[in-house]
C-alpha positions as CSV (number, residue, x, y, z in Angstrom):
1,M,0.0,0.0,0.0
2,T,1.2,3.4,-0.9
3,A,0.4,6.9,0.3
4,A,-1.6,7.3,-2.9
5,D,-3.7,4.2,-2.1
6,Y,-4.2,5.6,1.4
7,T,-5.2,9.1,0.1
8,A,-7.7,7.5,-2.3
9,A,-9.2,5.4,0.4
10,L,-9.6,8.5,2.6
11,S,-11.7,10.2,-0.1
12,K,-14.1,7.3,0.1
13,G,-14.9,7.9,3.7
14,E,-15.0,5.6,6.8
15,S,-11.9,7.0,8.4
16,T,-11.3,7.2,12.1
17,P,-8.9,9.4,14.1
18,L,-5.4,8.0,14.7
19,A,-4.9,6.6,18.1
20,G,-1.2,7.6,18.1
21,P,1.6,8.5,15.7
22,P,1.7,6.4,12.5
23,A,4.5,3.9,12.1
24,A,7.1,4.4,9.4
25,S,6.5,2.3,6.3
26,P,9.7,0.8,4.8
27,W,8.0,0.4,1.3
28,D,6.6,4.0,1.1
29,P,8.1,6.7,3.4
30,E,5.4,9.1,2.4
31,L,2.6,6.9,3.9
32,A,3.3,7.8,7.5
33,R,3.5,11.5,6.5
34,A,0.2,11.3,4.8
35,M,-1.4,9.6,7.8
36,A,0.1,12.2,10.2
37,E,-1.1,15.1,8.0
38,S,-4.7,13.7,7.8
39,G,-4.8,12.5,11.5
40,S,-6.9,9.6,10.3
41,T,-6.7,5.9,9.7
42,V,-8.8,4.2,7.1
43,M,-10.9,1.1,7.7
44,E,-9.1,-2.0,6.5
45,E,-12.1,-2.9,4.3
46,R,-11.4,0.2,2.2
47,L,-7.8,-0.9,1.6
48,L,-8.4,-4.5,0.8
49,P,-8.1,-4.2,-3.0
50,A,-4.7,-2.5,-2.7
51,L,-3.5,-4.9,-0.1
52,L,-4.6,-7.9,-2.2
53,S,-2.8,-6.4,-5.2
54,D,0.4,-6.2,-3.2
55,L,0.1,-9.8,-2.1
56,T,-0.5,-11.2,-5.5
57,R,2.3,-9.5,-7.3
58,T,5.0,-11.9,-8.6
């Protein structure tokens, strides 16, 4: 998942406030920054297509 995937999911709604600082992501350094700027986390259901795409890459 990238910062772009996260931002796109935010636009679809169903976010909740972050409970603490976001963890750094080794695959996309911009992801934690995007989460910190928005102050929100996205429901996992909104991210499922991006997460599955990451898992099925060969």
